[in-house]
N, C-alpha and C positions, 0 to 999 in steps of 0.2 A: 685684440688677438694678433697673435706674431702670426703672419702669412708668410709659408716658403711657395717657391713657384718650380715644380719640376714637369719633366719634359717624358716624354714617351710615345716610343714609333710603337703605330700601330696597324693593320690591315684597314684601307678606305673602308671595305664592308662592314669591320666588326665598328668602325666609328657609327655608319647608317644602321647597325644595328643597338647602340647606343643610346642614338637619338630617338629611334621607335620605341626601344623600352622605357628612356624615359617620358615619355609621353605618354605613354599608357600608365605608368608609375604616377603620375601627376605632376610630373617637373616640367619647369620650364627650359629651354635653352642656353639658358645664364646660368642654370642650378648644376650644369655638366661637372665643375668640381667637385659640389658637394654629395652627386650619386657616385662616382670616381669614389670619393672618401669612405663614402657606407660603404662601398664593395671594399675595398682595402681593408675597414674596421673589421668588416664581416670575416676575411678572406685571415688575417692574424688571427683573428679567437679560434680559428680552426686549432686541433691536440696537432697535428702533423701537417701542419698548412706546407710547410717544407717539401714532402715529399710531393706537392702539386706543381710546386714551383717550377720544377723540369719539365713537364708539359707544352708550357708557353715557350718555349724551345724549338717548338716541334712548328712553331708558327714562323715562317720568311718569306710571307707576303707583303712587306713593309712598304706601305708608299704613306703617309701619312704622319707628322709631327702631332699632338696633341700637349698641348700646354696647361697641368692643372694647377689650384692656387689649394693647398694643405695648411692645415695648422702647424706650427712650430712640433706640437703633440704627437702631430701622427707621424710628421720626420721623424723623430727619437725613437717611435716603432718601429717605421719602413730601415731604420739603420740597424735595430737588435734584431730585425727579423734577418736584414742582411748578413749579418752574424753566424745568425743561426744556421741559414742557408750555407754558407762559405764554410761548416764546422762540417756538416756533412755531404756536401757536392765542393770542394776544394778549386776544383779546375771550371766552373761555372761562372762564362763572363755574362758580365751587365745585369747582375742580380736584381738591383732596385727594378728595374725595366722589368726583367721577368714577373718580378713579384707585383707588379702593378697589373701588366696584364694577363696576368695568372687569376689575379682580382678581379678585373673586366669578366673575364670569359666563365669564370664559378656564376661572376652574378646572371651573367645570359643566358647557363642553362638553367 
């Protein structure tokens, strides 16, 4: 399978919450990429996901860069999602990271 690595900047407390949730859901720390990829897939399956991307922009407590591996197929979905978000919010910066952050936030809620 063709894997791509992407990085996203997150608040350190959010990373801690991800780790806690992963353990509660039966994932090991080595499965972080899988957990986040599942969060992205679920987020992008929402009919109007682009409306929720803007909420991730409200986070400004960035402390840690997380690098994850995703499939080429998911990267293609992210690229298509980026285009969709840009249609609605053309001035939004760092859209791919915002999509990943919004996906993680949604899964944590």
